[in-house]
C-alpha positions in Angstrom: 0.0 0.0 0.0 1.2 3.5 -0.9 -0.8 6.2 1.0 -0.8 9.3 -1.1 -3.2 11.4 0.9 -5.4 11.5 4.0 -8.6 13.0 5.1 -10.6 13.2 8.3 -14.4 13.0 7.8 -16.4 15.0 10.3 -20.2 14.6 10.6 -21.7 17.9 11.9 -25.0 19.7 12.0 -23.7 22.8 10.1 -20.9 22.1 7.6 -20.7 25.8 6.6 -20.0 26.9 10.2 -17.2 24.4 10.5 -15.8 25.4 7.1 -15.8 29.1 8.2 -13.9 28.1 11.3 -11.3 26.0 9.5 -10.8 28.5 6.7 -11.0 31.6 8.9 -8.7 30.5 11.7 -6.6 27.5 10.5 -5.7 28.3 6.9 -7.8 25.7 5.1 -9.4 26.4 1.8 -12.6 25.0 0.3 -11.8 22.7 -2.7 -15.3 21.2 -3.1 -18.6 22.5 -2.0 -21.7 20.4 -2.7 -25.0 19.6 -1.1 -24.2 18.7 2.5 -20.5 18.3 2.0 -17.5 20.6 2.0 -13.9 19.3 1.3 -11.2 21.4 2.9 -7.5 21.3 2.2 -4.2 23.0 2.8 -0.9 23.1 0.7 1.2 21.6 3.6 1.2 18.2 5.2 -2.1 18.6 7.1 -4.8 16.0 6.4 -7.7 17.2 4.3 -11.0 17.6 6.1 -14.3 16.6 4.7 -17.2 18.2 6.6 -20.5 16.3 6.1 -24.0 17.2 7.1 -25.1 14.5 9.5 -26.3 14.0 13.0 -24.2 12.0 15.4 -25.7 8.8 16.6 -26.6 5.4 15.2 -26.6 4.9 11.4 -28.4 2.2 9.5 -25.2 1.0 7.9 -23.5 0.9 11.4 -26.2 -0.6 13.7 -23.6 -1.3 16.4 -22.8 2.4 16.8 -24.6 3.8 19.8 -23.4 7.4 19.4 -20.6 9.5 18.2 -17.0 8.6 19.1 -15.1 11.3 20.9 -12.7 12.6 18.3 -10.1 15.4 18.3 -8.3 16.6 15.2 -4.7 17.3 16.0 -2.1 19.3 14.0 1.5 19.6 14.8 2.7 23.2 14.1 5.7 25.4 14.6 5.7 28.6 16.8 2.6 27.6 18.7 3.0 30.6 21.0 2.5 33.0 18.1 -0.4 30.9 16.8 -2.1 31.1 20.2 -1.7 34.9 20.2 -3.1 35.2 16.7 -6.1 32.9 17.5 -6.7 34.9 20.7 -6.7 38.2 18.7 -9.1 36.6 16.2 -11.4 35.6 19.1 -11.3 31.9 18.1 -13.0 29.7 20.7 -9.9 28.6 22.6 -11.0 25.9 25.1 -7.6 25.1 26.5 -5.1 28.0 26.4 -1.4 27.5 25.7 0.2 25.2 28.2 3.1 22.7 28.4 2.5 19.1 29.3 4.9 17.3 31.6 6.3 15.3 28.7 7.3 18.5 26.8 4.5 19.0 24.4 2.9 22.4 24.1 -0.8 22.4 23.4 -3.7 24.7 22.5 -7.2 23.4 22.1 -9.9 25.0 20.1 -13.5 24.0 19.5 -15.4 24.8 16.3 -19.1 25.9 16.2 -20.2 22.2 15.8 -18.2 21.1 18.8 -15.3 19.6 16.8 -12.2 19.7 19.1 -9.0 20.8 17.4 -5.6 20.5 19.1 -2.6 22.4 18.0 0.6 20.9 19.4 4.3 21.7 19.3 7.0 19.4 20.6 9.6 21.1 22.7 11.9 18.6 24.5 12.1 19.2 28.2 15.3 20.9 29.4 18.1 18.3 29.7 16.5 15.9 27.3 
């Protein structure tokens, strides 16, 4: 197998609201807009996002599913402190402000209008590592 691309599919109530969030705050662009689906992409190594209109919960094709899985979309970035400041100025919904985890990872967490959790992370090795 040779993987040449990747995408994360997100079922949300309002695809346009999620698209505005990802294009307005995180640098994605719309590459396809159709009835109930918006395909978002970037020119760097980020996975594409496909935002689909759909309600969480059981689906006929997946009868064993009892509800939505808890999912977070995570992007590794550079200069997270500057990104945090930019997002704060833009009044993005920051649900976890910039902090460093004990293992050295810096993290900021955002939540889009549909409740999609987005983590931005930067790995900074702890002193002495």
